[in-house]
KEVO-729058 format. One record per atom (N, C-alpha, C): x, y, z. Coordinates in nm, 4 decimals. Layout:
% residues N
[[X, Y, Z]];
...
//
This chain:
% residues 94
[[0.0601, -0.1181, 0.0296]];
[[0.0220, -0.0017, -0.0368]];
[[0.0898, 0.1526, 0.0169]];
[[0.0172, 0.1977, -0.0451]];
[[0.1208, 0.3464, -0.0377]];
[[0.0540, 0.4464, 0.0033]];
[[0.2224, 0.5078, 0.1018]];
[[0.1522, 0.5910, 0.2186]];
[[0.1289, 0.6966, 0.1458]];
[[0.0312, 0.7632, 0.2602]];
[[0.0041, 0.8917, 0.1867]];
[[0.1041, 1.0191, 0.2144]];
[[0.0646, 1.1319, 0.1772]];
[[0.1789, 1.2664, 0.1708]];
[[0.0964, 1.3875, 0.1492]];
[[0.1446, 1.4235, 0.2768]];
[[0.0906, 1.5786, 0.2359]];
[[0.1789, 1.6448, 0.1975]];
[[0.0929, 1.7268, 0.0947]];
[[0.2449, 1.8810, 0.1032]];
[[0.2155, 2.0167, 0.2110]];
[[0.3163, 2.0006, 0.2080]];
[[0.3802, 2.1338, 0.3014]];
[[0.2769, 2.2874, 0.2241]];
[[0.2314, 2.3708, 0.2994]];
[[0.1958, 2.4907, 0.2677]];
[[0.2216, 2.5972, 0.3311]];
[[0.2173, 2.7207, 0.3031]];
[[0.2774, 2.8698, 0.3744]];
[[0.1523, 2.9118, 0.4005]];
[[0.0938, 2.9564, 0.4695]];
[[-0.0186, 2.9907, 0.4918]];
[[-0.0007, 3.1812, 0.5314]];
[[-0.0297, 3.2470, 0.4990]];
[[-0.0996, 3.3890, 0.4904]];
[[-0.1155, 3.4481, 0.6393]];
[[-0.0870, 3.5343, 0.6404]];
[[-0.0999, 3.6296, 0.8079]];
[[-0.2324, 3.5993, 0.8260]];
[[-0.1783, 3.6067, 0.9902]];
[[-0.3380, 3.5321, 1.0346]];
[[-0.4484, 3.6532, 1.0378]];
[[-0.5635, 3.6365, 1.0375]];
[[-0.6684, 3.7414, 1.0689]];
[[-0.7407, 3.7338, 1.1446]];
[[-0.8238, 3.8180, 1.2526]];
[[-0.9474, 3.7620, 1.3435]];
[[-1.0906, 3.7905, 1.2582]];
[[-1.1970, 3.7401, 1.3053]];
[[-1.3400, 3.7574, 1.2631]];
[[-1.4184, 3.7368, 1.3740]];
[[-1.5358, 3.7215, 1.3821]];
[[-1.5578, 3.6979, 1.5681]];
[[-1.7061, 3.5658, 1.3927]];
[[-1.7328, 3.4850, 1.5039]];
[[-1.7969, 3.3205, 1.4803]];
[[-1.9083, 3.3581, 1.6484]];
[[-2.0639, 3.4187, 1.6042]];
[[-2.1609, 3.3935, 1.6895]];
[[-2.0293, 3.4663, 1.8371]];
[[-2.0007, 3.5660, 1.8126]];
[[-1.9297, 3.6887, 1.9437]];
[[-1.7775, 3.6029, 1.8904]];
[[-1.8034, 3.5337, 1.9292]];
[[-1.6160, 3.4825, 1.9794]];
[[-1.5421, 3.4970, 1.8778]];
[[-1.3740, 3.5779, 1.8687]];
[[-1.3311, 3.5570, 1.7908]];
[[-1.3013, 3.4486, 1.7527]];
[[-1.2116, 3.4343, 1.5946]];
[[-1.2327, 3.3171, 1.5646]];
[[-1.0453, 3.3637, 1.4716]];
[[-0.9466, 3.3059, 1.4367]];
[[-0.9024, 3.3243, 1.3794]];
[[-0.8481, 3.2468, 1.2410]];
[[-0.8180, 3.2877, 1.1489]];
[[-0.7857, 3.1867, 1.0426]];
[[-0.6821, 3.2888, 0.9536]];
[[-0.6373, 3.2075, 0.8279]];
[[-0.5113, 3.2882, 0.7703]];
[[-0.5490, 3.3565, 0.6423]];
[[-0.5140, 3.4688, 0.5547]];
[[-0.5179, 3.5200, 0.4711]];
[[-0.4979, 3.4011, 0.3194]];
[[-0.5934, 3.3633, 0.2845]];
[[-0.6669, 3.3456, 0.1787]];
[[-0.6934, 3.1414, 0.1897]];
[[-0.7324, 3.1804, 0.3705]];
[[-0.8275, 3.0663, 0.3815]];
[[-0.9603, 3.0801, 0.3626]];
[[-1.1004, 3.0201, 0.3700]];
[[-1.1745, 3.0249, 0.3596]];
[[-1.2944, 3.0065, 0.5362]];
[[-1.3355, 3.0867, 0.5371]];
[[-1.4685, 3.1120, 0.6837]];
[[-1.4534, 2.9241, 0.6770]];
[[-1.4582, 2.8522, 0.5814]];
[[-1.4892, 2.7111, 0.6332]];
[[-1.3176, 2.6795, 0.6850]];
[[-1.2626, 2.6979, 0.6539]];
[[-1.1883, 2.6513, 0.6942]];
[[-1.0868, 2.6646, 0.8352]];
[[-1.1633, 2.7794, 0.8173]];
[[-1.1211, 2.8805, 1.0065]];
[[-1.2302, 2.7976, 1.1102]];
[[-1.3789, 2.7997, 1.0397]];
[[-1.4361, 2.7826, 1.1542]];
[[-1.4428, 2.5733, 1.1808]];
[[-1.3646, 2.5462, 1.0771]];
[[-1.3278, 2.4098, 1.0707]];
[[-1.2746, 2.3543, 1.1823]];
[[-1.1653, 2.4451, 1.1744]];
[[-1.0163, 2.3937, 1.2407]];
[[-1.0850, 2.4547, 1.4439]];
[[-1.0969, 2.5652, 1.4044]];
[[-1.2131, 2.6122, 1.5115]];
[[-1.2657, 2.5080, 1.6404]];
[[-1.2943, 2.3981, 1.5051]];
[[-1.3913, 2.2961, 1.6015]];
[[-1.5287, 2.3854, 1.6376]];
[[-1.6193, 2.4289, 1.5505]];
[[-1.7119, 2.4913, 1.5328]];
[[-1.8363, 2.3609, 1.5165]];
[[-1.9117, 2.3690, 1.5627]];
[[-2.0161, 2.2263, 1.5610]];
[[-2.1359, 2.2656, 1.4634]];
[[-2.1460, 2.3604, 1.4570]];
[[-2.2500, 2.3996, 1.3873]];
[[-2.2643, 2.5340, 1.2977]];
[[-2.2326, 2.5220, 1.1447]];
[[-2.2765, 2.6623, 1.0777]];
[[-2.4148, 2.7362, 1.0757]];
[[-2.5052, 2.6341, 1.0602]];
[[-2.6685, 2.6791, 1.0847]];
[[-2.7621, 2.5573, 1.1769]];
[[-2.8229, 2.6025, 1.1344]];
[[-2.9421, 2.4630, 1.2355]];
[[-3.0645, 2.5194, 1.0564]];
[[-3.0881, 2.3099, 1.0825]];
[[-3.1965, 2.2864, 1.0274]];
[[-3.3259, 2.3512, 1.0828]];
[[-3.4717, 2.3213, 1.0029]];
[[-3.6259, 2.3885, 1.0446]];
[[-3.5926, 2.3324, 1.1770]];
[[-3.5650, 2.2332, 1.1733]];
[[-3.5984, 2.0841, 1.2967]];
[[-3.4933, 2.1171, 1.3629]];
[[-3.3887, 2.2142, 1.3428]];
[[-3.3201, 2.2450, 1.4375]];
[[-3.2014, 2.1334, 1.4721]];
[[-3.1296, 2.0962, 1.3732]];
[[-3.0260, 1.9998, 1.3609]];
[[-2.9368, 2.0267, 1.2840]];
[[-2.7989, 2.0977, 1.3467]];
[[-2.6840, 2.1400, 1.3175]];
[[-2.6475, 2.0730, 1.2048]];
[[-2.5767, 2.1870, 1.1023]];
[[-2.5424, 2.2330, 0.9215]];
[[-2.3786, 2.2275, 0.9531]];
[[-2.3298, 2.1072, 0.8966]];
[[-2.1492, 2.1263, 0.9122]];
[[-2.1455, 2.1487, 0.6825]];
[[-2.0201, 2.1940, 0.6742]];
[[-1.9666, 2.1584, 0.5208]];
[[-2.0031, 2.0354, 0.4556]];
[[-2.0559, 1.9858, 0.3892]];
[[-2.0432, 1.8606, 0.2676]];
[[-1.9644, 1.8554, 0.1230]];
[[-1.9849, 1.9585, 0.1195]];
[[-1.9064, 1.9637, -0.0418]];
[[-1.7384, 2.0459, -0.0461]];
[[-1.7943, 2.1071, 0.0637]];
[[-1.6934, 2.2092, 0.0542]];
[[-1.6168, 2.2827, -0.1408]];
[[-1.7335, 2.2634, -0.1692]];
[[-1.6770, 2.3453, -0.2959]];
[[-1.8242, 2.4483, -0.3597]];
[[-1.8965, 2.4775, -0.2841]];
[[-1.9857, 2.5658, -0.3102]];
[[-2.1393, 2.4613, -0.4160]];
[[-2.1625, 2.3721, -0.3999]];
[[-2.2381, 2.3270, -0.4638]];
[[-2.3538, 2.3217, -0.3515]];
[[-2.3821, 2.2700, -0.2278]];
[[-2.4310, 2.2426, -0.1731]];
[[-2.5094, 2.3509, -0.0381]];
[[-2.4795, 2.4258, -0.0416]];
[[-2.5400, 2.4974, 0.0509]];
[[-2.5366, 2.4686, 0.2068]];
[[-2.5009, 2.3608, 0.2153]];
[[-2.4772, 2.3562, 0.3135]];
[[-2.4039, 2.3949, 0.4967]];
[[-2.3106, 2.4602, 0.3572]];
[[-2.2042, 2.5725, 0.5288]];
[[-2.2894, 2.7077, 0.5031]];
[[-2.3939, 2.7595, 0.4619]];
[[-2.4356, 2.8447, 0.4885]];
[[-2.4326, 2.9655, 0.6383]];
[[-2.3940, 3.0699, 0.6031]];
[[-2.3685, 3.1664, 0.6840]];
[[-2.4552, 3.3179, 0.7037]];
[[-2.4286, 3.3597, 0.8111]];
[[-2.4301, 3.4412, 0.7447]];
[[-2.3434, 3.5767, 0.8384]];
[[-2.2970, 3.6745, 0.7159]];
[[-2.1655, 3.7626, 0.7209]];
[[-2.1632, 3.8655, 0.7067]];
[[-2.1475, 3.9752, 0.8207]];
[[-2.1965, 4.1092, 0.8168]];
[[-2.3752, 4.1451, 0.7984]];
[[-2.4293, 4.0526, 0.8375]];
[[-2.5905, 4.0494, 0.8243]];
[[-2.6499, 4.0343, 0.6733]];
[[-2.5337, 3.9862, 0.6118]];
[[-2.5872, 3.9082, 0.4416]];
[[-2.6446, 3.8073, 0.4926]];
[[-2.7363, 3.7334, 0.4662]];
[[-2.7859, 3.6147, 0.4736]];
[[-2.6984, 3.5463, 0.3733]];
[[-2.7221, 3.3864, 0.3565]];
[[-2.6779, 3.2799, 0.2869]];
[[-2.5801, 3.3022, 0.1835]];
[[-2.4812, 3.3697, 0.3010]];
[[-2.3075, 3.3102, 0.2358]];
[[-2.2891, 3.2420, 0.2230]];
[[-2.2458, 3.1357, 0.1627]];
[[-2.0998, 3.0331, 0.1691]];
[[-2.0191, 3.0301, 0.2257]];
[[-2.0140, 3.0273, 0.3171]];
[[-1.8768, 2.9592, 0.3947]];
[[-1.7124, 2.9555, 0.3118]];
[[-1.7837, 2.8018, 0.2315]];
[[-1.6414, 2.7600, 0.1958]];
[[-1.5974, 2.8529, 0.0196]];
[[-1.6731, 2.9362, 0.0447]];
[[-1.5908, 3.0252, -0.0966]];
[[-1.6067, 3.1526, -0.0504]];
[[-1.6023, 3.1534, 0.0915]];
[[-1.5935, 3.3203, 0.1250]];
[[-1.4273, 3.3301, 0.1904]];
[[-1.3565, 3.4141, 0.1520]];
[[-1.1949, 3.4234, 0.2600]];
[[-1.2623, 3.5217, 0.3537]];
[[-1.1946, 3.4064, 0.4475]];
[[-1.1326, 3.4716, 0.5743]];
[[-1.0827, 3.6371, 0.5203]];
[[-1.1443, 3.7216, 0.6252]];
[[-1.0945, 3.8462, 0.6652]];
[[-1.1629, 3.9117, 0.8203]];
[[-1.0242, 4.0568, 0.7812]];
[[-0.9957, 4.0546, 0.9724]];
[[-1.1688, 4.1291, 1.0055]];
[[-1.1721, 4.1221, 1.1195]];
[[-1.2896, 4.2349, 1.1412]];
[[-1.4311, 4.1490, 1.0736]];
[[-1.4772, 4.0290, 1.0632]];
[[-1.5907, 4.0322, 0.9695]];
[[-1.6878, 3.9536, 1.0796]];
[[-1.8134, 3.9604, 1.0550]];
[[-1.9188, 3.9599, 1.1737]];
[[-1.9975, 3.7996, 1.1453]];
[[-1.9954, 3.6818, 1.1890]];
[[-2.0132, 3.5645, 1.1687]];
[[-2.0919, 3.5159, 1.1601]];
[[-2.2359, 3.4325, 1.1587]];
[[-2.3467, 3.4150, 1.2842]];
[[-2.3657, 3.2949, 1.1650]];
[[-2.4857, 3.2475, 1.2598]];
[[-2.5323, 3.0952, 1.2603]];
[[-2.6660, 3.1500, 1.1798]];
[[-2.6678, 3.0491, 1.0606]];
[[-2.7806, 3.0757, 0.9635]];
[[-2.8667, 2.9387, 0.9948]];
[[-2.9685, 3.0491, 0.9903]];
[[-3.1591, 3.0206, 1.0628]];
[[-3.1904, 2.9802, 0.9393]];
[[-3.2260, 2.8673, 0.9677]];
[[-3.3126, 2.7893, 0.8041]];
[[-3.5228, 2.8895, 0.8850]];
[[-3.5618, 2.9359, 0.7317]];
[[-3.6774, 2.9512, 0.8134]];
[[-3.8062, 2.9034, 0.7564]];
//
């Protein structure tokens, strides 16, 4: 069996945004989804039934990672770059 190898990656400068009022550190060039998953966020949003939602496809197809960013609803976290000062909250399905 072939052993898996990881490529080394250089991270950009650190950025801080807030998720549900708590500071989260990400890095320039990374998405909100990446930073939130690294911060072990347990749910990006909730379904109508109240079940947690997390990213599924991580390429912008499924919409399971939608969040609210600076008051704008239905922003896909997997396609949005982490930036200093963003205010991110969970999406509430209505």
